[in-house]
C-alpha positions as CSV (number, residue, x, y, z in Angstrom):
1,X,-14.1,1.8,17.6
2,X,-10.5,1.0,18.8
3,X,-11.5,-2.6,18.6
4,X,-12.9,-2.1,15.1
5,X,-9.5,-0.7,14.0
6,X,-7.6,-3.6,15.6
7,X,-9.8,-6.1,13.7
8,X,-9.7,-4.1,10.4
9,X,-5.9,-4.2,10.4
10,X,-5.9,-8.0,10.3
11,X,-7.0,-7.7,6.7
12,X,-3.8,-5.9,5.6
13,X,-2.5,-7.2,2.3
14,X,-5.6,-9.3,1.7
15,X,-8.5,-7.0,0.9
16,X,-7.2,-4.4,-1.6
17,X,-8.6,-2.7,-3.6
18,X,-11.3,-2.8,-0.9
19,X,-10.6,-0.9,2.3
20,X,-9.8,-2.6,5.6
21,X,-12.9,-2.6,7.8
22,X,-13.7,-3.9,11.3
23,X,-17.1,-4.2,13.0
24,X,-18.2,-4.8,16.6
25,X,-21.8,-5.4,17.8
26,X,-22.5,-4.3,21.4
27,X,-25.4,-4.9,23.7
28,X,-25.3,-3.0,27.0
29,X,-21.5,-2.7,27.0
30,X,-21.0,-6.4,26.0
31,X,-19.6,-7.4,22.7
32,X,-21.9,-10.0,21.2
33,X,-20.3,-10.1,17.8
34,X,-17.3,-8.9,15.9
35,X,-15.7,-9.4,12.5
36,X,-13.5,-7.9,9.8
37,X,-13.2,-7.9,6.0
38,X,-10.8,-10.8,5.6
39,X,-10.3,-11.2,1.8
40,X,-11.2,-9.3,-1.3
41,X,-14.4,-10.7,-2.9
42,X,-15.6,-12.3,0.3
43,X,-17.9,-11.2,3.1
44,X,-17.5,-7.7,4.5
45,X,-16.9,-6.8,8.1
46,X,-20.6,-6.3,9.0
47,X,-21.5,-9.7,7.6
48,X,-18.8,-11.5,9.5
49,X,-19.7,-9.6,12.7
50,X,-23.4,-10.6,12.6
51,X,-22.5,-14.2,11.7
52,X,-20.2,-14.2,14.8
53,X,-23.2,-13.6,17.2
54,X,-23.9,-16.7,19.2
55,X,-27.3,-18.4,18.7
56,X,-28.4,-17.4,22.3
57,X,-27.6,-13.8,21.6
58,X,-29.3,-13.4,18.2
59,X,-32.4,-12.1,19.9
60,X,-30.3,-9.1,21.1
61,X,-29.2,-8.0,17.7
62,X,-32.2,-5.7,17.2
63,X,-31.4,-4.0,20.5
64,X,-27.7,-3.5,19.9
65,X,-25.3,-0.9,18.6
66,X,-23.1,-1.7,15.6
67,X,-19.7,0.0,15.5
68,X,-18.0,0.0,12.1
69,X,-14.8,1.7,11.1
70,X,-16.0,2.7,7.7
71,X,-19.4,3.7,6.3
72,X,-21.4,0.6,5.3
73,X,-21.7,0.1,1.5
74,X,-25.0,0.7,-0.2
75,X,-24.3,-0.8,-3.6
76,X,-24.0,-4.3,-5.1
77,X,-20.4,-5.2,-5.8
78,X,-18.8,-8.5,-5.1
79,X,-21.3,-8.8,-2.2
80,X,-24.7,-7.3,-1.4
81,X,-25.0,-3.9,0.3
82,X,-24.1,-4.0,4.0
83,X,-26.6,-1.1,4.7
84,X,-29.4,-3.5,3.7
85,X,-28.1,-6.2,6.0
86,X,-28.1,-3.8,8.9
87,X,-31.7,-2.7,8.1
88,X,-32.9,-6.2,7.7
89,X,-31.5,-7.2,11.1
90,X,-33.3,-4.2,12.6
91,X,-30.1,-2.8,14.3
92,X,-31.3,0.5,15.7
93,X,-28.0,2.4,16.1
94,X,-24.8,2.4,14.0
95,X,-21.6,4.2,15.0
96,X,-19.3,4.9,12.0
97,X,-15.6,5.8,12.1
98,X,-15.5,7.7,8.8
99,X,-17.3,8.2,5.5
100,X,-16.3,6.1,2.4
101,X,-15.1,8.4,-0.3
102,X,-15.5,5.8,-3.0
103,X,-18.1,7.2,-5.4
104,X,-20.4,4.3,-5.2
105,X,-20.8,4.8,-1.5
106,X,-19.8,8.3,-0.2
107,X,-22.7,9.1,2.0
108,X,-25.2,6.8,0.3
109,X,-24.8,4.1,3.0
110,X,-25.5,6.6,5.8
111,X,-28.5,8.0,3.9
112,X,-30.0,4.6,3.4
113,X,-29.7,3.8,7.1
114,X,-31.2,7.0,8.2
115,X,-34.0,6.7,5.7
116,X,-34.9,3.3,7.3
117,X,-35.0,4.9,10.8
118,X,-31.6,3.8,11.9
119,X,-29.8,6.2,14.3
120,X,-26.3,7.0,12.8
121,X,-23.4,8.5,14.7
122,X,-20.6,9.3,12.3
123,X,-17.0,10.6,12.7
124,X,-15.8,8.5,15.7
125,X,-12.0,8.3,15.7
126,X,-12.3,9.6,12.2
127,X,-8.6,10.5,11.7
128,X,-7.5,7.1,13.0
129,X,-9.9,5.4,10.6
130,X,-8.7,7.4,7.6
131,X,-5.1,6.7,8.6
132,X,-5.6,3.0,8.6
133,X,-7.0,3.2,5.0
134,X,-4.7,6.0,3.8
135,X,-4.0,4.0,0.6
136,X,-7.7,3.6,-0.2
137,X,-8.5,7.3,0.5
138,X,-5.4,8.6,-1.5
139,X,-6.4,6.4,-4.5
140,X,-10.0,7.6,-4.6
141,X,-9.5,11.3,-3.5
142,X,-6.3,12.0,-5.5
143,X,-6.7,9.6,-8.4
144,X,-3.3,8.1,-7.9
145,X,-1.7,5.3,-5.8
146,X,-0.3,5.8,-2.4
147,X,3.5,6.1,-2.9
148,X,6.0,4.6,-0.5
149,X,9.7,5.2,-1.2
150,X,12.2,2.7,0.3
151,X,16.0,2.5,0.2
152,X,19.0,1.3,2.2
153,X,22.0,3.4,2.8
154,X,25.4,3.4,4.6
155,X,26.1,5.6,7.6
156,X,27.6,8.2,5.2
157,X,24.5,8.2,3.0
158,X,25.6,6.0,0.1
159,X,23.5,3.4,-1.7
160,X,26.3,1.5,-3.5
161,X,30.0,1.2,-3.7
162,X,32.2,2.1,-6.7
163,X,33.2,-0.6,-9.2
164,X,36.8,-1.3,-10.0
165,X,36.9,-1.1,-13.8
166,X,39.1,-3.6,-15.8
167,X,42.4,-2.3,-16.9
168,X,41.9,0.0,-19.8
169,X,38.1,-0.3,-19.5
170,X,35.4,2.1,-18.4
171,X,32.8,2.1,-15.7
172,X,29.2,1.4,-16.8
173,X,25.9,2.1,-15.2
174,X,27.2,5.1,-13.3
175,X,30.2,3.1,-12.0
176,X,28.5,1.5,-9.0
177,X,28.2,-2.0,-7.7
178,X,25.5,-3.9,-5.8
179,X,26.1,-3.9,-2.1
180,X,24.1,-5.7,0.6
181,X,23.5,-3.0,3.1
182,X,20.7,-4.2,5.4
183,X,20.8,-7.2,7.6
184,X,18.8,-10.4,7.3
185,X,16.1,-9.3,9.8
186,X,15.5,-6.0,8.0
187,X,15.3,-7.9,4.7
188,X,12.5,-10.0,6.2
189,X,10.7,-6.8,7.3
190,X,11.0,-5.4,3.8
191,X,9.4,-8.6,2.4
192,X,6.5,-8.1,4.9
193,X,6.2,-4.5,3.5
194,X,5.9,-6.0,0.0
195,X,2.9,-8.1,1.0
196,X,1.1,-5.0,2.2
197,X,1.3,-3.1,-1.1
198,X,-0.4,-3.5,-4.5
199,X,2.7,-3.0,-6.6
200,X,6.5,-2.6,-6.4
201,X,8.6,-0.5,-8.8
202,X,12.2,-0.4,-10.0
203,X,14.0,1.4,-12.8
204,X,16.1,0.0,-15.6
205,X,19.5,0.2,-14.0
206,X,18.4,-1.4,-10.7
207,X,16.7,-4.3,-12.6
208,X,19.9,-4.8,-14.7
209,X,22.5,-4.4,-11.9
210,X,20.7,-6.1,-9.0
211,X,18.5,-8.6,-10.9
212,X,15.9,-8.5,-8.1
213,X,13.0,-10.9,-7.9
214,X,10.8,-8.3,-6.1
215,X,8.8,-11.0,-4.4
216,X,7.7,-11.6,-0.8
217,X,9.4,-14.9,-0.5
218,X,10.7,-14.2,3.0
219,X,7.3,-13.5,4.4
220,X,3.9,-15.2,4.0
221,X,1.4,-13.2,2.0
222,X,0.7,-12.0,-1.5
223,X,3.3,-10.8,-4.0
224,X,2.9,-7.3,-5.3
225,X,2.5,-6.7,-9.0
226,X,6.1,-6.0,-10.3
227,X,6.6,-2.8,-12.2
228,X,9.7,-1.9,-14.1
229,X,10.5,1.2,-16.2
230,X,12.4,0.2,-19.3
231,X,11.8,2.9,-21.8
232,X,13.9,1.4,-24.6
233,X,13.2,-2.3,-23.8
234,X,16.8,-3.1,-23.3
235,X,16.4,-5.4,-20.3
236,X,17.3,-9.1,-21.1
237,X,14.5,-11.7,-20.8
238,X,16.7,-13.7,-18.5
239,X,16.1,-11.4,-15.6
240,X,14.2,-12.7,-12.6
241,X,11.6,-10.0,-13.2
242,X,10.6,-12.0,-16.3
243,X,10.5,-15.5,-14.8
244,X,6.7,-15.6,-15.2
245,X,6.0,-16.4,-11.5
246,X,4.4,-13.0,-10.7
247,X,2.4,-10.5,-12.7
248,X,4.8,-8.0,-14.2
249,X,4.3,-4.8,-16.2
250,X,7.0,-3.1,-18.3
251,X,6.5,0.6,-18.9
252,X,8.2,1.7,-22.1
253,X,7.8,4.1,-25.1
254,X,7.6,1.5,-27.8
255,X,5.2,-1.4,-27.1
256,X,1.7,-2.0,-25.8
257,X,0.8,-5.6,-25.1
258,X,-1.4,-7.3,-22.4
259,X,-0.5,-10.7,-21.2
260,X,-1.6,-12.9,-18.3
261,X,1.8,-12.6,-16.4
262,X,3.8,-10.1,-18.5
263,X,2.4,-6.9,-20.0
264,X,3.9,-3.9,-21.7
265,X,2.4,-0.4,-21.1
266,X,3.4,2.4,-23.5
267,X,4.1,5.8,-22.1
268,X,5.7,8.8,-23.7
269,X,9.0,9.9,-22.2
270,X,8.8,13.6,-21.3
271,X,8.9,15.9,-18.3
272,X,5.4,14.7,-17.2
273,X,6.3,11.0,-17.2
274,X,6.0,10.4,-13.5
275,X,2.5,12.0,-13.3
276,X,1.3,10.0,-16.3
277,X,2.9,6.8,-14.9
278,X,0.9,7.3,-11.7
279,X,-2.2,7.9,-13.7
280,X,-1.6,4.6,-15.5
281,X,-1.4,2.9,-12.1
282,X,-4.7,4.5,-11.2
283,X,-6.3,3.1,-14.4
284,X,-4.8,-0.3,-13.6
285,X,-6.5,-0.1,-10.2
286,X,-3.2,-0.4,-8.2
287,X,-3.9,1.5,-5.0
288,X,-0.3,1.6,-3.8
289,X,3.3,1.4,-5.0
290,X,6.5,0.6,-3.2
291,X,9.4,2.3,-5.0
292,X,12.6,0.4,-4.4
293,X,15.0,2.1,-6.7
294,X,17.2,3.2,-8.1
295,X,18.5,6.4,-6.7
296,X,17.7,8.5,-9.7
297,X,14.1,7.2,-9.9
298,X,13.6,7.7,-6.1
299,X,14.9,11.3,-6.3
300,X,12.6,12.1,-9.2
301,X,9.6,11.2,-7.1
302,X,11.0,13.4,-4.3
303,X,11.8,16.3,-6.6
304,X,8.2,16.2,-8.0
305,X,6.8,15.9,-4.5
306,X,5.0,12.8,-5.5
307,X,5.4,10.6,-2.5
308,X,3.5,9.9,0.8
309,X,5.9,7.8,2.9
310,X,9.6,7.1,2.9
311,X,11.3,4.2,4.7
312,X,15.0,4.6,4.9
313,X,17.2,1.8,6.2
314,X,20.6,3.0,7.5
315,X,23.4,0.6,8.4
316,X,25.1,2.5,11.2
317,X,28.3,0.3,11.0
318,X,28.9,0.6,7.3
319,X,30.9,3.4,5.7
320,X,31.4,3.4,1.9
321,X,33.1,6.7,1.2
322,X,33.2,7.3,-2.6
323,X,30.0,5.8,-4.0
324,X,26.4,6.4,-5.2
325,X,24.7,9.1,-3.1
326,X,21.3,8.1,-1.6
327,X,18.3,10.3,-2.3
328,X,17.7,13.4,-0.3
329,X,14.2,14.0,1.1
330,X,12.4,17.3,1.1
331,X,9.4,18.5,3.2
332,X,9.6,15.4,5.4
333,X,8.4,14.6,8.9
334,X,10.1,11.8,10.8
335,X,7.4,10.0,12.7
336,X,9.0,6.7,13.8
337,X,12.3,4.9,14.1
338,X,13.1,1.2,14.6
339,X,16.4,-0.6,15.4
340,X,17.1,-4.0,14.0
341,X,20.7,-4.9,15.1
342,X,22.9,-2.5,13.2
343,X,20.1,-1.1,11.1
344,X,18.1,2.0,11.9
345,X,14.9,2.2,10.0
346,X,13.5,5.8,9.7
347,X,9.9,6.3,8.7
348,X,9.1,9.7,7.1
349,X,5.9,11.3,5.9
350,X,5.6,13.9,3.2
351,X,4.7,17.0,5.3
352,X,3.0,18.6,2.2
353,X,1.3,15.6,0.6
354,X,-0.1,14.1,3.8
355,X,-2.0,17.0,5.3
356,X,-5.2,15.0,4.6
357,X,-4.5,12.7,7.6
């Protein structure tokens, strides 16, 4: 099952909204086939595993044990049911990491196998299997995307430096200026993170001040769907977000319009906005969202306890002093830290929201 998880992880960023799945076929302690779900819409792990079996070993398939990290599907989707594939190949024993909580499966695959006389052993490394697909399980069990907060801050907890206003002028946009806090290696890691998520979100001020592209140009992989909250539609069309290269959705309170690369999604602005925004992402089939700013938007997710992970990049050699305060986490558990030159990357989990893993 450990090998199944290793294989499954190779599908990260390529298979959503499907889960990552790995499969290993074993005959008398010898692996004769293995595979994983490589790309959405293409063959599932079980199919690739059986296809991987050498011609000389095919006679052993009906005497082998299949290990698979997630319950085999029992419905017709983009591909035929994997449970039927297992039955047709007369595999006598299937060891499953965890059940699939997707309504079209959720025990039906196990039931179909057992009804055909296949011995099924479920729940092997179950917590590890759920952890790997935490985005998938959160989406189907909580009807919302998996939420990752990310920001960079100075050693004294600031996200931006103050602006120097022109003589006789006034500060705008909270009087802060864009500041490159993280180093080039950390920036590449952030772009890798982007390839692993379904969508990426910024607020109005961040879009206007930073003019971010929100793409994964520094790492090979898929670009996330770009999301921006612009309630009064005041962002100029010249921003990189609107360059037409990546699918982008603008959440606002005035306009509803669907386009191939640019869409507008209308939401009412009230105290339940974040919850309804997350429900909109659920309806849009976006299983995860990487929230990249700004500080007010990030803090709103924290205050409403609507977050699963937080990744905080701290430049230990940079002190800003008077500037924009970084968000403050609540109910968090630090589970990992990384060092990349002068940057310390702290990984947190929401101690309340993540009791399911």
